[in-house]
ROLUM-410333 format. One record per residue (C-alpha): residue in one letter; x, y, z. Coordinates in pm, whole numbers, padded with zeros to 5 digits, always signed. Each point is the difference from the previous one (the first is absolute). Example, Ala and Ser with C-alpha at 12.3 -4.5 7.8 and 13.67 -1.06 7.14 Angstrom:
2
A+01230-00450+00780
S+00137+00344-00066
***
This chain:
981
M+00000+00000+00000
R+00140+00333-00100
M+00031+00282+00249
G-00271+00267-00012
R-00247-00199-00208
P-00292-00211+00121
A-00029-00359-00102
K-00198-00069-00315
R-00341-00138+00052
R-00106-00286-00214
R-00309+00048-00204
D-00157-00333+00099
A+00057+00046+00374
K-00323+00186+00056
Q-00182-00236-00231
Q+00120-00302+00193
T-00108+00156+00327
Q-00338+00082-00133
T-00034-00353-00142
Q+00080-00161+00334
T-00230+00214+00209
A-00287+00040-00247
K-00317-00196+00055
P-00222-00130-00275
K-00309+00202-00072
F-00227-00305-00012
A+00081-00303+00210
S-00184-00328+00051
P-00141-00052+00351
T+00133-00357+00000
L+00355+00099-00066
V+00265+00158+00208
V+00022+00370-00062
G+00263+00074-00259
Q+00012-00351-00148
I-00202-00073-00313
S-00019-00356-00125
P-00025-00060-00374
D-00213-00310+00074
V-00338+00170+00008
V-00191-00330-00007
S+00158-00146+00319
S+00028+00327+00183
I-00331+00173-00072
L-00243-00207-00202
G+00067-00336+00170
P-00077+00099+00363
A-00306+00202-00102
L-00149-00283-00204
T+00080-00255+00274
D-00180+00209+00262
L-00304+00023-00227
A+00004-00376-00057
V+00024-00077+00374
Q-00283+00240+00080
S-00215-00162-00270
V+00065-00352+00143
E-00085+00114+00355
D-00327+00157-00115
Y-00093-00320-00179
A+00076-00206+00315
D-00221+00226+00212
A-00283-00034-00252
V+00026-00382+00012
L-00012-00003+00385
N-00307+00224+00003
Y-00169-00229-00247
E+00065-00306+00217
H-00137+00175+00310
A-00313+00099-00189
N-00061-00359-00107
Q+00032-00124+00358
F-00247+00261+00125
A-00246-00092-00271
A+00015-00368+00089
A-00062+00078+00369
G-00307+00217-00078
K-00207-00264-00188
G-00343-00063+00150
E-00070+00355+00099
E-00272+00197-00169
E+00073+00103-00347
V+00002+00366-00087
V-00290+00087-00226
E-00022+00318-00206
V-00350+00136-00072
E-00090+00220-00298
M-00334+00147-00119
D-00075+00051-00370
L-00219+00274-00156
D-00319-00207+00038
G+00049-00039+00375
N+00107-00363-00014
I+00265-00103+00249
Q+00297-00197-00134
Q+00244-00179+00225
Q+00361-00090-00091
Q+00239-00199+00209
V+00345+00149+00045
E+00293-00234+00013
D+00298+00144+00187
A+00274-00230-00152
P+00369+00108+00022
M+00189+00079-00324
P+00345-00160-00059
P+00290+00235-00078
S+00109+00029-00367
S+00305-00201-00095
Q+00066+00215-00309
R+00285+00182+00162
L+00352+00068-00124
F+00152-00109+00329
S-00188-00249+00219
S+00271-00223+00149
Q+00359-00010+00109
L+00088-00175-00325
D-00109+00311-00195
I+00229+00214+00213
E+00291-00236-00060
N-00064+00008-00378
L-00001+00380+00010
T+00322+00009+00193
E+00163-00238-00245
L-00124+00211-00296
L+00136+00319+00155
T+00333-00162+00070
S+00039-00123-00360
T-00105+00338-00133
S+00247+00177+00223
Q+00278-00232-00105
H-00094+00049-00368
F+00029+00377+00014
S+00296+00007+00240
T+00247-00213-00196
S+00321+00161-00118
T-00058-00103-00365
N-00332+00192-00023
S-00157-00275-00208
W-00343+00148+00063
K+00093+00295-00217
V+00064-00233-00289
H-00348-00144+00035
A-00151+00348+00031
N+00177+00122-00313
A-00112-00308-00187
A-00360+00063+00097
K+00033+00366-00097
F+00147-00099-00338
E-00288-00237-00065
R-00247+00276+00083
L+00177+00247-00232
L-00001-00251-00286
D-00374-00044+00039
E-00055+00376+00002
K+00233+00066-00292
Y-00080-00275-00249
G-00338-00129+00116
R-00127-00266-00239
F+00325+00008-00199
R+00208-00120+00298
P+00019-00364-00116
F+00130+00116-00339
I+00262+00224+00163
E+00114-00278+00235
S+00038-00242-00290
H+00189+00261-00208
P+00239+00182+00233
N+00169+00177-00293
V-00318+00196-00056
E+00015+00129+00356
I+00362+00098-00044
F-00087+00187-00319
I-00285+00183+00173
K+00224+00102+00286
N+00262+00130-00241
V-00262+00203-00185
Q-00127+00142+00327
R+00350+00089+00107
K+00073+00177-00329
Y-00331+00183+00015
A+00080+00121+00351
M+00335+00125-00129
G-00173+00193-00285
A+00106-00226-00287
F-00354-00013-00142
S-00077+00372+00007
P-00173+00122-00318
F+00243+00292-00011
R+00364-00017-00096
K+00245+00041+00290
S+00234+00213-00204
G-00281+00228-00124
P-00115+00060-00360
P+00224-00149-00273
V+00059+00338-00171
G+00004+00357+00114
K-00312+00211+00028
T+00097+00232-00285
T+00074-00289-00234
S-00325-00169+00097
I-00204+00309-00080
M+00171+00032-00337
L-00072-00364-00084
L-00365+00032+00102
F-00038+00317-00205
M+00145-00173-00308
M-00235-00294+00049
H-00297+00235+00025
R+00101+00186-00314
N+00026-00329-00190
G-00359-00092+00084
V+00060-00264+00270
R-00321-00104+00170
M-00079+00156+00335
D-00003-00330+00191
A+00348-00089-00129
L+00112+00352+00086
L-00119-00041+00359
L+00184-00330+00039
A+00317+00158-00135
A-00039+00287+00247
T-00028-00241+00295
F+00318-00175-00115
F+00211+00307-00077
L-00121+00247+00264
V-00126-00217+00287
G+00253-00282-00043
L-00244-00290-00004
Q+00145-00349-00023
P-00047-00189-00331
W-00196-00276+00169
A-00224+00262+00159
L-00062+00149-00344
V-00099-00343-00132
G-00237-00046+00294
L-00145+00344-00056
V-00063-00082-00365
I-00168-00328+00090
I-00225+00165+00257
G-00084+00281-00241
K-00081-00246-00277
W-00225-00198+00231
E-00179+00314+00116
M-00047+00119-00359
D-00145-00335-00106
R-00239+00015+00293
R-00102+00353-00094
K-00060-00107-00361
R-00243-00266+00116
K-00180+00241+00231
R-00342+00129-00109
I-00038+00379+00006
G-00319+00193+00065
G-00221-00296+00093
M+00057-00190-00324
S-00137-00351-00006
K+00244-00290+00013
K-00163-00158-00304
I-00167+00218-00262
A-00252-00177-00217
T-00023+00067-00371
V-00313+00144-00159
E-00204-00085-00304
A+00038+00191-00326
Y-00240+00290-00045
Y-00158-00165-00304
A-00063-00332+00180
S-00347+00113+00115
A-00093+00102-00354
L+00097-00339-00137
G-00186-00185+00275
D+00042-00367+00080
D-00091-00116-00347
D+00302-00188-00135
N-00168-00057-00334
L+00033+00360-00118
S+00153+00027-00341
E+00303+00215-00057
E-00202+00263-00186
E-00256+00023+00282
E+00277+00038+00254
I+00163+00278-00200
K-00330+00187-00033
A-00061-00024+00374
K+00346+00141+00073
Y-00044+00279-00254
A-00336+00095+00150
L+00166+00071+00337
L+00221+00264-00162
D-00307+00200-00101
T-00104+00050+00364
P+00150+00276+00217
V+00224-00097+00289
G-00138+00032+00353
T-00341+00009+00166
K-00202+00315-00052
F-00037+00202+00321
N-00346-00016+00155
P-00066+00269+00264
A-00273-00214+00152
D+00246-00284+00071
L+00099+00065+00363
S+00219-00309+00028
L+00285+00208-00136
R-00034+00236+00296
D-00067-00258+00271
E+00315-00203-00057
E+00350+00086+00116
Y+00289-00062-00237
D+00369-00049+00052
V+00083+00204-00310
I-00192+00248-00217
V+00149+00059-00347
L-00102+00314-00191
G+00049+00024-00375
S-00053-00178-00327
G+00211-00180-00254
P+00216-00314+00006
D+00236+00143+00263
T-00285+00052+00248
L-00132-00353-00049
Y+00353-00136+00014
V+00048+00146+00349
G-00335-00143+00106
A+00081-00347-00135
L+00337-00015+00179
L-00143+00108+00336
A-00307-00222-00036
R+00221-00303-00054
A+00204+00103+00304
G-00313-00036+00213
K-00123+00359+00009
K-00370+00073-00018
L-00028+00293-00239
V-00226+00200-00225
V+00095+00186-00318
L-00190+00325-00056
S+00028+00136-00353
P-00133+00338-00117
S-00021-00140-00354
D-00294-00195-00129
D+00246-00258-00135
V+00278-00086+00244
S+00223-00112-00287
G+00037+00362-00113
C-00153-00067-00341
V-00248+00253-00136
T-00297-00070-00223
M-00174+00252-00222
G-00346+00135+00064
D-00316-00170-00109
K-00009+00194-00326
N+00349-00100-00109
S-00041-00351+00135
S-00301-00053-00220
V+00205+00113-00300
L+00278-00247+00080
G-00252-00272+00066
K+00165-00119+00323
N+00107+00141+00334
I+00367+00009-00096
P+00257+00085+00270
F+00270+00259-00069
D+00337-00035+00170
V+00051+00372+00063
H+00285-00040+00251
G+00225-00226-00206
M+00092-00346+00120
N+00342-00029-00163
V+00215-00225+00217
T+00376+00054+00008
Q+00249-00267+00112
L-00267-00272-00001
S+00210-00262+00183
R+00026+00218+00312
Q-00366+00093-00010
Q-00109-00363-00024
E+00205-00081+00311
L-00195+00268+00187
L-00338-00097-00146
A+00025-00378+00044
P-00072-00013+00380
A-00309+00217-00051
L-00135-00174-00311
C+00083-00365+00078
T-00296-00237-00018
S-00045-00370+00048
T+00069-00066-00368
D+00252+00267-00106
T+00278+00196+00168
Q-00096+00318-00189
G-00375-00040+00049
G-00045-00070-00371
I+00121+00350-00094
R+00231+00017-00298
F+00196+00289-00152
S+00075+00063-00365
R+00300+00192-00127
I-00085+00318-00183
G+00104-00010-00366
S+00115-00295-00205
N+00322-00168-00096
L-00004+00180-00336
D+00026+00346+00156
G+00225-00116+00283
Y-00289+00026+00248
A-00028+00375-00040
H-00183+00157+00293
S+00052+00378-00031
I+00027+00257-00278
L+00152+00335+00096
S-00056+00319-00194
V+00241+00265+00128
P-00004+00343-00170
G+00323+00061-00188
L+00147-00344+00066
G+00191-00137-00300
T-00047+00316-00208
D+00209+00309-00071
N-00279+00257+00014
T-00167+00174+00288
S-00355-00105-00085
A-00209-00257+00182
E+00080-00264-00259
C+00181-00307+00123
I+00089-00358-00077
P-00198-00234+00230
V+00204-00238+00212
V-00133-00352+00053
L+00095-00172+00326
N-00004-00379-00005
A+00124-00288+00210
T+00238-00155-00255
G+00359+00077+00082
S-00102+00252+00268
L+00300+00221+00076
A+00209-00105-00298
S-00277+00061-00255
L-00076+00344+00143
A+00369+00091+00001
E+00029-00119-00358
Y-00296+00217-00097
C+00165+00301+00165
S+00317-00076-00192
T-00171-00047-00335
C-00268+00271+00010
L+00111+00254+00261
G+00373+00021-00061
D+00116-00163+00321
G+00308-00220+00031
F-00004-00363-00105
P-00055-00261+00276
G+00282-00243-00085
V+00058-00331+00176
D+00324-00202+00002
L+00038-00379-00011
D-00031-00027+00378
G-00332+00182+00001
K+00142+00321+00148
D-00088+00342-00132
N+00269+00164-00207
G-00214+00256-00183
N-00060+00369+00061
S-00378+00000+00043
N-00102+00263+00255
S-00359-00119-00007
L+00096-00356+00095
S+00220+00125+00283
Y-00285+00217+00125
L-00249-00288-00011
K+00236-00225+00196
A+00057+00274+00256
C-00377+00031+00045
N-00025-00376+00060
Q+00274+00020+00264
I-00178+00284+00178
N-00335-00179-00021
A+00151-00310+00164
G-00040+00172+00339
S-00367+00087-00052
A-00127-00311+00180
D+00197+00081+00315
Y-00110+00363-00018
Y-00372-00077-00013
L+00036-00281+00252
S+00154+00243+00249
K-00332+00188+00009
L-00148-00292+00192
Y+00228+00029+00302
S+00072+00375+00016
A+00365-00039-00095
K+00183+00226-00241
E+00156-00214-00272
S+00302+00186-00125
N+00094-00128-00344
S+00040+00132-00350
Y-00374-00021-00068
Q-00084+00205+00308
E+00258+00260-00091
A-00134+00017-00355
S-00361+00033+00117
I+00057+00349+00145
R+00166+00131-00318
T-00149+00094-00334
A+00044-00204-00314
S+00132+00295-00203
T+00315+00008+00216
F+00087-00357-00093
L-00099+00040-00363
N+00218+00307-00051
K+00294-00158+00179
C-00013-00344-00161
L-00118+00099-00351
P+00152+00343-00063
L+00073-00034-00372
N-00311-00145-00165
T-00324+00189+00060
H-00209-00261-00187
V+00114-00281+00228
R-00055+00225+00300
S-00355+00074-00115
L-00076-00368-00066
M+00119-00106+00345
A-00210+00276+00156
A-00305-00128-00192
I+00047-00361+00110
G+00057+00111+00357
M-00331+00187+00031
M-00267-00115-00244
N-00306-00018+00223
E+00016+00359+00124
N+00052+00333-00170
L+00298+00097+00217
C+00328+00147-00122
P+00330-00159+00108
D+00095+00306+00205
K-00302-00076+00222
T+00013-00380-00013
S+00163-00207+00271
M+00289-00213-00120
A-00151-00298+00186
A-00313+00005-00216
H+00218+00057-00307
V+00223-00306+00050
T-00290-00224+00108
N-00198+00080-00314
I+00306-00051-00222
C+00070-00342+00152
A-00365-00103-00037
M-00031+00116-00361
T+00330-00161-00107
S-00055-00333+00176
E+00029-00314-00210
E-00335-00115+00137
G-00174+00293-00167
L-00354+00083+00108
S-00285-00243+00059
Y-00376+00023+00029
P-00241-00225+00197
V-00212-00224-00216
G-00357+00112+00058
G+00105+00350+00106
P-00023+00150+00349
R-00331-00169+00075
A+00150-00348-00023
I+00266+00058+00264
C-00237+00206+00217
H-00268-00271-00006
A+00263-00251+00113
L+00117+00221+00290
T-00357+00078+00105
S-00082-00369+00013
V+00295-00062+00232
I-00114+00277+00235
E-00359-00124+00015
Q+00095-00366+00050
C+00224+00106+00292
G-00290+00178+00172
G+00045+00354-00137
R-00223+00229-00203
V+00048+00221-00305
V-00250+00286-00029
A-00016+00235-00302
G-00158+00342-00044
V+00068+00123+00355
S+00009+00377+00057
L+00264+00071+00263
Q-00026+00304+00226
E+00277+00001+00263
L+00218-00217+00219
L-00094-00070+00361
F+00244+00048+00287
E-00008-00081+00369
K+00015+00280+00253
L+00326+00036+00187
D+00001-00028+00376
E-00007+00338+00176
K+00310-00098+00197
K+00187-00073-00321
E-00112+00330-00145
T+00124+00186+00308
K+00327-00190-00001
K+00043+00077-00371
A-00060+00369+00056
E+00250+00008+00285
G+00265-00205-00180
E-00020+00162-00343
G-00044+00358+00110
S-00166+00225-00253
D+00011-00247-00293
P-00336-00181-00008
L+00091-00222-00299
K+00243-00217+00193
G-00075-00268+00251
P-00248-00289+00000
K-00259-00015-00274
P-00347-00161+00008
K-00050-00350-00133
C-00199-00048-00319
K-00302-00217+00076
G-00201-00006-00323
I-00168+00195-00278
R-00322+00200-00023
L-00204-00014-00322
Q-00194+00281-00161
N-00329-00145+00127
G+00125+00013+00360
M+00077-00372+00035
E+00313-00073+00206
I+00210-00306-00071
K+00251-00072+00274
V+00296-00228+00056
S+00064-00208+00308
K+00157+00178+00296
D+00284-00249+00027
G+00231+00052-00295
G-00257+00122-00252
S+00135+00187-00304
V-00124+00218-00285
I+00193-00009-00329
S-00055+00280-00251
M+00098-00085-00356
L-00141+00331-00126
G+00329+00191+00021
F+00155+00252+00237
I-00193+00308-00115
P-00352-00153+00017
T+00081-00171+00330
F+00141+00289+00200
L-00178+00292-00164
N-00341-00149-00081
L-00061-00285+00246
L+00192+00128+00303
P-00237+00218+00207
A+00095+00367+00004
E+00004+00022+00379
T+00226-00304+00024
R+00234+00136-00267
T+00018+00337+00176
A+00063-00148+00342
H+00241-00277-00090
G+00137+00087-00344
V+00086-00214-00301
P+00291-00240-00067
P+00340+00172+00003
G+00096+00148-00335
L-00348-00012-00154
P-00016+00380-00051
A+00311-00022-00222
I-00148-00230-00262
S-00220+00084-00299
E-00296-00170-00158
R+00018-00100-00362
R-00237+00175-00237
P-00321-00207-00035
L-00057-00193-00320
M-00281-00024-00252
K-00076-00339-00158
I-00172-00004-00341
M-00157-00341-00063
L-00067-00098-00361
G-00192-00296-00133
L+00139-00115-00335
K-00161-00200-00277
G+00236-00273-00109
S+00239-00247+00152
K+00370+00038+00066
A+00085-00151-00337
D-00262+00203-00186
L+00129+00334+00134
N+00370-00093+00018
L+00003+00087+00370
T+00309-00047+00208
G+00027-00106+00360
A+00275+00255+00058
D-00094+00324+00175
W+00069+00321-00193
Y+00136+00303+00187
R+00056+00359-00103
L+00255+00144+00243
P+00053+00375-00017
N+00165-00025+00342
A+00300-00169-00171
S+00023+00221-00310
L+00342+00048-00153
P+00223+00251+00183
Y+00238+00237-00176
D+00341+00050+00159
E+00208+00311-00048
M+00365+00072+00055
D+00105+00293+00211
Q+00237+00202-00219
A+00176+00151+00301
T+00076-00319+00192
G-00032-00263-00273
Q-00230-00212+00221
I-00320-00158-00124
R-00318+00147+00140
F-00254-00281+00008
G-00342+00067-00140
T-00321-00088+00176
I-00153-00339-00077
G-00371+00017-00056
V-00273+00262-00002
D-00111+00124+00338
A-00349-00123+00073
G-00253+00277+00015
G-00278+00052+00242
D+00207+00083+00305
D+00105+00343+00107
Q+00286+00112-00224
T+00228+00304-00003
T+00110+00191-00304
E+00364-00011-00099
G+00196+00255+00202
E-00258+00011+00280
V+00034-00191+00325
T-00216-00034+00310
E+00093-00126+00344
E-00172-00328-00076
T+00203-00076-00312
E+00363-00065-00070
T+00238+00257-00141
T+00018-00195-00323
S-00280-00022-00253
M-00023-00255-00276
G-00064+00094-00359
R-00231-00198-00219
R+00269-00206-00168
G+00296+00228+00034
K+00281+00067+00238
Q-00023+00071+00369
S-00006+00375+00065
K+00069+00162+00333
T-00235+00273+00104
A+00122+00355-00014
T-00266+00168+00214
P-00077-00219+00299
A-00170+00281+00184
I-00297+00039-00235
G-00180-00310+00127
K-00301+00018-00230
K-00187-00328-00038
I-00206-00081-00304
T-00225-00296-00067
R+00012-00203-00319
R-00307-00205-00072
C+00041-00365-00095
K-00187-00106-00311
F+00024-00312-00212
Q+00177+00095-00323
T-00036-00228-00301
G+00335-00146-00101
E+00184+00145+00302
S-00146-00102+00336
W+00085-00316+00188
M-00216-00293-00110
K-00014-00377+00039
V-00192-00235-00227
S-00057-00366+00086
F-00211-00279-00145
P-00088-00237+00291
S-00192-00233-00229
A+00314-00055-00211
K+00194-00116+00306
D-00250-00262+00117
P+00019-00323-00208
S-00348-00104+00120
W-00170+00322-00109
H-00094-00110-00350
D-00165-00321+00128
R-00199+00199+00255
Y-00111+00309-00195
G+00066-00075-00364
S+00074+00289-00239
I-00012+00272+00263
S+00311+00173+00133
T+00068+00256+00268
C+00228+00299+00016
V+00091+00219+00299
V+00158+00340-00052
T+00153+00165+00307
V+00069+00374+00022
E+00053+00244+00283
A-00302+00183+00134
C-00020+00360-00122
D-00062+00300+00220
D-00362-00020-00112
F-00038-00306+00223
V+00252+00039+00284
R+00161+00285+00188
A+00348+00000+00150
F+00050+00136+00351
D+00336+00124+00119
T-00040-00160+00341
K+00209-00235+00208
P-00030-00259-00134
Q-00075+00124-00351
I-00331-00149-00105
Y-00259+00017-00276
S-00368+00063+00054
I-00250-00152-00241
L-00243+00269-00108
K-00370-00046+00048
G-00162-00152-00307
A+00336-00102-00148
G-00122-00354-00062
N-00314+00109-00188
S+00031-00160-00342
T-00248+00244-00152
S+00200+00312+00082
G+00159+00207-00273
E+00351-00046+00142
M-00039-00376-00022
A-00115+00021-00362
R+00291+00228-00098
L+00250-00227+00171
M-00150-00301-00177
D+00030+00172-00338
R+00368+00090+00052
V+00089-00347+00121
M-00187-00174-00282
K+00175+00219-00257
D+00338-00082+00150
L-00083-00372+00023
V-00109-00033-00361
Q+00314+00179-00120
T+00213-00248+00193
F-00208-00311-00078
P-00179+00066-00329
Q-00141-00354-00013
L-00238+00097+00280
E-00185+00255-00209
D-00361-00102-00072
N+00043-00298+00237
I-00080+00174+00329
I-00341-00118+00118
C-00035+00192+00323
S+00205+00210+00240
Q-00017+00114+00360
I+00224+00198+00236
Y+00085-00132+00345
G+00148+00246+00244
P+00155+00210+00131
A+00163-00279+00201
R+00267+00047+00262
S+00324-00185-00073
G+00209+00027+00315
L+00316+00194+00076
T+00236+00153-00251
H+00344-00161-00031
C+00203+00287+00137
P+00296-00056+00237
A-00209+00114+00297
R-00221-00308-00043
F+00296-00224+00081
A+00168+00227+00255
I-00280+00042+00254
K-00011-00227+00306
G-00376-00040+00002
N-00021-00186-00332
R-00023-00345+00156
P-00279-00252+00064
E-00033+00057+00374
T-00123+00351+00070
S+00039+00209+00314
Y-00358-00090+00097
P-00017-00345+00166
G-00214-00244-00194
L+00013+00200-00326
F+00206-00130-00291
V+00051+00122-00357
G+00080-00211-00307
G+00006+00018-00376
A+00219+00155-00266
D+00070+00315+00205
L+00246-00207+00205
T+00202-00106-00305
V+00031+00127-00358
G-00273+00080-00247
D-00366-00093-00024
S+00062-00331-00174
F-00129-00341+00099
S+00340-00122+00119
A+00063+00308+00216
S-00343-00021+00164
I+00042-00371+00075
V+00333+00064+00173
G-00159+00285+00197
G-00282-00230+00107
W+00249-00268+00104
M+00177+00255+00220
A-00326+00103+00167
A-00102-00361+00071
N+00338-00080+00159
A-00019+00315+00212
V-00340-00105+00135
M+00126-00349+00088
G+00292+00148+00197
Y+00309-00161-00151
S+00322+00139+00146
M+00324+00112-00162
I+00169-00330+00095
D-00278-00190-00179
H+00033+00197-00323
V+00375+00057-00019
Y+00164-00305+00157
L-00262-00274-00009
K-00167+00097-00330
K-00324-00064+00182
N-00309+00190-00108
L-00370-00051-00055
T+00027-00166-00339
S+00279-00236+00109
D-00200-00105+00307
L-00310-00064-00208
E+00204-00222-00229
Q+00140-00181+00304
F-00329-00068+00180
M-00237-00036-00299
E-00111-00338-00120
E+00142-00122-00329
P-00250+00026-00286
S-00097-00297-00211
L+00116+00080-00352
T-00172-00288-00176
T-00312+00101-00191
E-00125-00257-00247
R-00228+00036-00299
D-00087-00314-00190
G+00292-00175+00171
V+00251+00268-00101
V+00172+00219+00259
V-00058+00369-00083
E+00075+00329+00165
D-00273+00159+00209
V-00012+00339-00173
A-00238+00275+00107
V-00036+00159-00345
P+00058-00242-00289
F+00144+00149-00315
K+00128-00118-00332
E+00348+00069-00123
L-00035+00234-00294
K+00186-00086-00315
V+00197+00303-00104
D-00018+00100-00364
E+00355+00104-00074
E-00099+00219-00296
N-00267+00193+00190
S+00219+00028+00310
T+00285+00141-00206
K-00233+00255-00156
A-00135+00097+00342
A+00352+00046+00137
E+00102+00212-00297
S-00321+00203+00033
S+00072+00064+00369
K+00351+00120-00082
E-00130+00235-00269
E-00258+00139+00241
***
């Protein structure tokens, strides 16, 4: 020990002291304080159980002694009076019962009843104590074994015998569990994504630009950005594929699991008589085509009012009935209400003219030309399918013949193909033979364009600008399906078609065809034939769609039997599925539910001073002019208007509802097309007698030849204006500009001139009048397109001339939207304006088709008739031009959703409205290709396509017709005559 320092104290000294003097907190009363025995059985449990056993034996011995004493006392007391118990019942009778006081023996069912039981307990406790007190702890081995058995039962259950017989399986499972616990089976990579974030974004962007599907793009994003394992990607694909297959099999909108087929519409006319001859059957089918489509409205029939419908369809024509047939087959209870007396859209002449013709002949005033027939038949098949034919017996015939290349349109464009400035032109015939190549060759031969050369590999090596332009239009039009499909799920489809839809056609024409004005004028004519609209006002979307339709190799087709044949077939489907088709209904206004006052207050608080935003009332039905109200069911009922946007939201929408809740977004920016006048002519003579053509003839001043000029100062070409500006709207004189017009005015067929005095702002009005030889006109011969016409009506033909309504019949209003009002008395056929219009049109018609002179039996004017929206860029740019409107339960369909007023466009618009009502989602349309028509094909019964006549299998055709033998000499003369005209 060193001097001056205390001795070091060990750390464990205090601990040892405390350990020696400390007393346990809990000590057994049988043990010495401070000493705890590990043998719990011998030290605690054994004495306690032994004391209990001894006490139990002593109690049993006392009970046995008491029992013996009681027996002895009972034996000594025999001979004494017995104890009698007396009872009295309710009647007063006394009953006696002897009571035996016999002792009860003690129970021997005891755990411990003798000294032997105590000795057995002591021996058991001793063996137990020795078992748990051995130094080897063998009891733990037994306990672990029992625990292991219990865990095996809990873990494997019924598979335990298999695991015990295959120990390698258990080893594999344990290894998998160990790796899973260590994170070896995580769906994410340990080292993170395989490539950097910047590189991943670049790769995904390149994939998107190259048109990779969205589902593949999402999987690539999970691999590159999230770092998902490859096996996890495979599992994700499998799960996604399974879920998609399940969704494809799912029925949407209450559709039945099995949809039964229906009978053909002519089955009831033929009856059950199988002995009908072929001629009798043909006459019965022809007779059906003379009857109007639909049931005439009877105001006294209250069943129409008393029933509730799932869907109410407003409109007329094949598109309206097509929507009804699709929804009726999907299980919807519906009614079709048509303002027309004939739901097919056909018009018949008055009694006076009908008596002259001899028959009630229908006139196809709307034109049933079908473009791209293969696509249209895919859409029509689920609605038309019957038990004997997938197309319901409806057949289509190609317009034209093989001699003229199936010519379907003849275009007369002022100045085209000539060197003068007059209205003379060389007509252009569009046919289906050769399509793009034949048209490009015509431009090269007759219009001075480059030659469309082709090398040995089939690649273009020529310098044809027209062919390049046509191919570019087809590439742009390839995105049209996605664009129109996006209107069903409120998604903006950004592609070349969408970008072209908001631009004018003149921009593309001037940029792509800057050198040849004739080719530029021809392309403008093909791109907008059905409306008198100049390219500088025409949307490029409508332009490219029309070009692709007119230059398709399928050409144009026409339904055999006309519109009534296909409309009778659709009506029959609706009625057999429980629906109704009512014609001649005068519509007044739509019906709407009242909003809850709480919702109105919440809307006013949330939207501030703008009353047009917020919740809108649900459409619940339609009110007729006679006051009758037809309503839809409260749960999911819908009203579909096929009348167009302008009639729906300006005529049928109540004024108070429109003021309080507004119209669909963008509707004020669109414009209505000028109404049309239809001149119906009954002709004496057949197609062969009059040399009539099935091709429609157009005069297109809106595509008249432009005249370019070169700026002497800059040397640049100043493009001339294509077409003559349509009159009738408010126009400004050259050099005068108002706030409502642009700073550029268009000359008649000259150059664009900028205004010099924009502050004058004087507006003048130019009246629109039909000018012979100048105004827009369309001439069609429906009877020449129908191969069954001659068998049905003999030597009688029909002609329909379409012109724009003059200012004598309609008035343009500079409102938002821009609309036309039909003047009172405009449809009076006896008015002087009607007679003057008829004279001008007849003069123009005879000059164009001289063979019609002296062969016109009767004539009648139908109109003015509204024809939808104009094809300006605003029509495609607004957000509200979609089937589902801002009002719940109100849907819009028809050609206003797509392009043009043609049959094909209206059918596509009706298909969009039907899918919107059924509620298909974006995933259904885009990824699963699931829609209403595909589901009907999936769940509909297969038709039986075997129809026998005299033991021979024949087609079940709705309108039989004979193949006409074409006289090559007469056909050649007719073709040459058409070219000369």
